[in-house]
C-alpha positions as CSV (number, residue, x, y, z in Angstrom):
1,X,0.2,0.3,0.1
2,X,0.8,3.2,-1.1
3,X,1.6,6.1,1.8
4,X,-1.1,8.5,2.3
5,X,0.2,12.1,3.7
6,X,-2.6,14.9,3.9
7,X,-2.9,17.5,6.3
8,X,-5.0,19.1,8.6
9,X,-5.9,22.3,10.4
10,X,-6.5,22.5,14.6
11,X,-6.9,25.5,15.7
12,X,-4.7,27.0,13.3
13,X,-2.0,24.9,13.0
14,X,-1.6,22.9,10.1
15,X,-0.5,19.1,10.5
16,X,0.9,17.4,8.2
17,X,-0.2,13.7,8.2
18,X,0.8,10.6,6.6
19,X,-0.3,7.4,6.8
20,X,1.5,4.6,6.0
21,X,2.8,0.8,7.4
22,X,3.8,1.3,11.1
23,X,2.5,-0.3,14.3
24,X,2.4,2.8,16.5
25,X,1.7,7.0,16.3
26,X,4.4,9.1,16.1
27,X,3.9,13.1,15.8
28,X,7.2,15.3,15.6
29,X,8.2,19.0,15.0
30,X,10.8,20.2,12.9
31,X,13.0,22.5,15.0
32,X,13.5,24.3,11.8
33,X,10.3,25.8,11.2
34,X,8.0,24.2,13.7
35,X,6.4,22.1,10.4
36,X,3.7,19.5,13.3
37,X,4.7,15.6,11.9
38,X,2.3,12.9,12.3
39,X,2.7,9.8,11.0
40,X,0.2,6.9,12.2
41,X,-0.4,3.3,10.7
42,X,-2.6,3.0,7.8
43,X,-5.4,1.3,10.4
44,X,-5.4,4.4,12.2
45,X,-9.1,6.1,11.9
46,X,-9.1,10.4,11.1
47,X,-11.1,10.7,13.6
48,X,-7.8,9.0,16.5
49,X,-5.9,11.1,15.1
50,X,-7.1,14.1,14.9
51,X,-8.3,13.5,18.5
52,X,-4.4,12.9,19.4
53,X,-2.9,15.7,18.2
54,X,-5.7,17.5,19.6
55,X,-4.7,16.7,23.3
56,X,-1.5,17.4,22.3
57,X,-1.9,21.0,21.1
58,X,-0.8,22.7,23.7
59,X,2.7,21.0,23.9
60,X,2.6,21.5,20.2
61,X,2.7,25.1,20.8
62,X,5.2,25.1,23.9
63,X,7.4,23.4,21.7
64,X,6.2,25.6,18.3
65,X,7.2,28.5,20.6
66,X,10.6,26.9,21.8
67,X,11.9,26.4,18.2
68,X,11.1,29.4,17.1
69,X,12.6,31.9,20.2
70,X,16.0,29.3,19.1
71,X,15.7,29.8,15.4
72,X,15.8,33.6,15.7
73,X,18.6,33.7,18.5
74,X,20.1,32.1,15.8
75,X,19.6,34.0,13.3
76,X,20.7,37.2,15.8
77,X,24.0,35.4,16.0
78,X,26.7,37.9,13.8
79,X,28.4,35.3,10.9
80,X,31.4,34.0,11.5
81,X,34.2,34.8,8.8
82,X,36.5,32.1,6.8
83,X,39.5,33.1,9.2
84,X,37.3,32.2,12.2
85,X,36.0,29.4,10.9
86,X,39.0,27.6,10.3
87,X,40.5,28.8,13.4
88,X,37.7,27.4,14.8
89,X,38.7,24.5,13.4
90,X,42.0,23.6,14.2
91,X,41.3,24.3,17.7
92,X,38.4,21.8,17.6
93,X,39.9,19.3,16.0
94,X,42.7,19.4,18.1
95,X,40.7,19.1,21.2
96,X,38.4,16.0,19.1
97,X,42.1,14.3,18.7
98,X,43.0,14.5,22.2
99,X,39.9,12.6,22.9
100,X,39.8,10.5,20.6
101,X,43.5,9.7,22.0
102,X,41.5,9.0,25.1
103,X,39.1,6.7,24.7
104,X,40.7,4.8,21.5
105,X,43.0,2.9,25.0
106,X,39.8,2.6,26.7
107,X,37.3,1.4,24.2
108,X,39.7,-0.4,22.1
109,X,38.8,0.4,19.0
110,X,41.0,2.2,16.2
111,X,39.2,6.4,14.7
112,X,40.7,6.4,10.9
113,X,40.4,9.7,11.1
114,X,38.2,13.4,12.4
115,X,36.8,16.0,9.8
116,X,35.4,19.2,11.4
117,X,32.3,20.2,9.5
118,X,29.1,22.6,9.5
119,X,26.4,20.7,10.5
120,X,22.1,21.5,9.7
121,X,21.0,18.8,11.9
122,X,23.9,16.5,13.5
123,X,26.3,17.2,16.4
124,X,28.4,14.0,14.9
125,X,28.3,10.7,13.3
126,X,30.4,7.9,11.8
127,X,31.2,6.1,9.2
128,X,31.2,2.5,10.4
129,X,33.1,0.8,7.6
130,X,36.1,3.0,7.6
131,X,35.8,4.4,11.0
132,X,36.1,8.1,10.7
133,X,34.4,10.3,13.0
134,X,32.7,13.5,11.7
135,X,32.3,16.3,14.5
136,X,29.8,19.7,13.6
137,X,31.8,23.0,14.2
138,X,29.2,24.3,17.0
139,X,30.3,22.2,19.0
140,X,33.1,24.8,19.5
141,X,30.5,26.8,21.5
142,X,29.1,24.2,23.6
143,X,31.4,23.0,27.4
144,X,34.0,20.3,26.8
145,X,30.9,17.8,28.4
146,X,29.2,18.4,25.1
147,X,32.4,17.8,23.0
148,X,33.6,14.5,24.7
149,X,30.2,12.8,25.2
150,X,28.8,13.4,20.7
151,X,33.1,12.2,20.4
152,X,32.4,9.2,22.6
153,X,28.9,8.5,21.4
154,X,29.8,8.4,17.7
155,X,33.1,6.0,18.9
156,X,31.1,3.8,20.5
157,X,29.1,3.3,16.6
158,X,32.6,1.4,16.3
159,X,31.5,-1.5,18.5
160,X,28.2,-1.6,17.8
161,X,26.1,0.7,15.1
162,X,23.3,0.8,15.3
163,X,21.5,2.7,18.4
164,X,20.2,-0.5,20.3
165,X,21.0,-1.6,24.4
166,X,24.0,-2.6,23.3
167,X,25.2,0.4,22.4
168,X,23.5,2.2,24.9
169,X,25.7,-0.2,27.0
170,X,28.5,1.0,25.6
171,X,27.5,4.6,26.2
172,X,26.9,4.2,29.5
173,X,30.1,2.4,30.4
174,X,32.5,4.6,29.0
175,X,30.6,8.5,29.6
176,X,28.1,7.2,32.4
177,X,26.6,11.2,32.5
178,X,25.4,11.2,28.8
179,X,21.9,11.1,29.0
180,X,21.8,14.5,31.1
181,X,24.7,16.0,28.1
182,X,22.3,15.1,25.3
183,X,19.5,16.8,27.0
184,X,21.1,19.5,27.3
185,X,22.1,18.6,23.3
186,X,18.6,18.1,21.9
187,X,17.1,21.4,24.4
188,X,19.9,23.5,22.6
189,X,19.5,22.4,18.5
190,X,22.3,22.1,16.1
């Protein structure tokens, strides 16, 4: 069966609903633009989906407002010069390499390389085949514990590719305070 997408409007809020082959209903709000998305199983009634959204309207409004404020704060920041971007990349890469050196011995893994990039939606990524790690330049402005968490998170992907219980077990083993740091990073957004 083909996915079916349509929109509903509740109290002035446009919600895009996509019916697809899934078991449960999910609601998410895109940080970039505050767009509200609901994914629902094919067989779920439109009335049930509408009620689901209505029950969550206060939560939706709260997060849309929060994301709007975060975007405005980002927009007010002055653009960095190319020289400043290069400077930050060099400093951040040195800090990342120091952390990698520390954790390679503890975790018994080998990182093949690291790249510092400007990313819009992620703090980091890891190519599990090549063991190459990418780190978001925005971490330069976060605390050292945020950088350390992201480095450990990406290195744990070398041990376990997916975000399953085994993976989170590794993260807990090597960085016990990960939940608090991750919550802070998610709160502030990329």
